[in-house]
C-alpha positions in Angstrom: -7.6 -16.4 -2.9 -8.8 -19.7 -4.2 -6.7 -22.6 -5.3 -7.7 -25.8 -7.0 -6.1 -29.2 -6.5 -6.0 -31.6 -9.4 -5.7 -34.8 -7.4 -8.1 -37.1 -5.5 -8.9 -36.3 -1.8 -7.0 -39.5 -0.8 -3.8 -38.2 -2.4 -4.2 -34.7 -0.9 -5.2 -35.9 2.7 -3.2 -39.0 3.5 -4.7 -41.4 5.9 -8.3 -40.8 4.8 -8.8 -38.0 7.3 -11.9 -35.9 6.8 -11.6 -32.2 6.6 -14.2 -30.0 8.1 -15.2 -27.0 6.0 -15.6 -23.7 7.9 -18.6 -21.6 6.6 -17.5 -18.4 4.9 -18.0 -15.1 6.6 -20.5 -12.8 5.0 -18.7 -11.3 1.9 -20.3 -7.9 2.4 -19.6 -6.8 5.9 -21.5 -3.7 6.8 -19.3 -0.6 7.0 -20.3 2.0 9.5 -17.9 4.6 8.1 -20.2 6.8 5.9 -23.9 6.5 5.4 -25.0 5.7 1.8 -26.7 9.0 1.1 -23.6 10.9 2.1 -21.4 8.7 -0.1 -23.8 9.1 -3.0 -23.8 12.9 -2.6 -20.0 12.9 -2.6 -19.8 10.8 -5.7 -22.4 13.0 -7.5 -20.4 16.2 -6.5 -17.2 14.6 -7.8 -18.9 13.5 -11.0 -20.2 17.0 -11.5 -16.8 18.6 -11.0 -15.2 16.1 -13.5 -17.9 16.9 -16.1 -17.5 20.7 -15.5 -13.8 20.4 -16.2 -14.5 18.4 -19.3 -16.9 21.0 -20.6 -14.5 23.8 -19.8 -11.7 22.0 -21.7 -14.0 21.5 -24.7 -15.0 25.1 -24.7 -11.4 26.3 -24.5 -10.6 24.2 -27.5 -13.5 25.7 -29.4 -12.3 29.2 -28.6 -8.7 28.3 -29.7 -10.0 26.8 -32.9 -12.1 29.9 -33.6 -9.0 32.1 -33.3 -7.0 29.9 -35.7 -9.7 29.5 -38.4 -10.0 32.5 -40.7 -13.4 34.3 -40.7 -14.4 32.6 -37.5 -14.6 35.2 -34.8 -16.6 34.9 -31.6 -19.1 37.6 -32.8 -20.0 35.4 -35.9 -20.4 32.3 -33.8 -22.8 34.0 -31.4 -25.1 35.1 -34.1 -25.3 31.7 -35.6 
């Protein structure tokens, strides 16, 4: 991580020695694990599964509510 020093360079580096700064490595090193298209397809499939579960859960709650509420049978809801 980064840290910050709240003193002058002379106080931090006694004797007035100069410090050489090493250039940073590229922050985004290329990963050769999985091609981007395959990763995107995997994310899309995962998202679709999560959404499918979400819809199933909502539909199950609707069915349970229709059983609890009087005069709300599945036949009535299908006809409008």
